[in-house]
N, C-alpha and C positions, 0 to 999 in steps of 0.2 A: 228509251227516248234519248236522242242526242241533245246535249246542251249546245248552246250557241258557240261556246268555246270549242267543243268537239267538232262542230260543223266547220268552223274556221280552220282548225288544225287539219282536218281531213281534206278540205279543199286545197290547202297548201300542199299536202302530200300528193294529192291527185295530179297536180300540175308540176310537181317537182321533176326537173329534167334528169335527175339522177335515179329516178324510179326504174326498177327492173322487174322482169318476169322471171320467176324461178320455176324450173320444171325438170322432170326426169326424162332424159332423152331416150333411155332404153324402153320405158313403158308409155311414153307420151302422156305422162300425168302432170297436170299443172294446177292441182289443188281441187277442192270441192267446187262443184258447179251447180247453179240454180237451173241451168238449161238441160243438162243430161246427168244421169246418175253415174258417178265415177268414184272409184276408190283407189287408195294406194295399194300397190302390189304387196302382198302379205309380208314377205321377207326382204323387201328392197329398201336399203338404207336411204337411197336418194329420194324415193317416193315419200317416205316418212318424214324426211327433212323438209320436203316441199309442203307436206300436209301441215306440219307445225308452224312453219314460216307463214303460210297462207292464213292459218287460223289466227295467229298473232297479229298479222297485218290488217285483218278485218275487224279488230276490236277497237272501239273508240279510244282515243289516247288517254282519257281519264280513267279507263278501266284496264289498261294494259298491265299495271302492277299486279292487280288481282289475277289476271289471266296467267302471268308468269308463275304465280303461286299454284294455280290449278294445273298448269302444265308440269310443274315440278312434282306434284302429287301423282299425275298420270305416269310420268317417267319412273317414279319410285315404284309404283305398282307394276309397271312393265318389267323393271329390274327383278322384282320378286318372282314374276312369272318365268323369266329366263332362268333364274337361279333354281327354281323348283322343276324345271324341265317342261313347263306348260307352253313355252314359246321358244323357238330356236333362233330368235332374231339376234344378229350381230351388228351393233351400231358402229358408226364411224368413230374412230378415235379422234380424228380431226377432219370435219367435213370439208369438202372441196367444192368450190363453185367456179366454173369457167364462164367467162363473159364473152358473148358474141354481140358486137355492136349492131344494133338495128336488125336483129335476127329475124324479125317478123316482116321486114320490108324487102 
């Protein structure tokens, strides 16, 4: 349940002119959808960056610190999977985002 403070903060974010959409151009992945079932490509750095940014952006502001802790735990577990050879994912050393002004228009 969203608090009144969260509702106000989310409303401000929704109408923020600096807001942007993040996506993977290679796989046309723009984050989880309630309309169609979509998943990040298994070994795509860009898809997974989009997934985690989308996940964080959809958490009420008052719960974001907790979500950061949860994501940190997920990343720690993924690192263990990579180190033990259970996943061959190679993350970005420094993620890159290019901006296309009004790309949807």
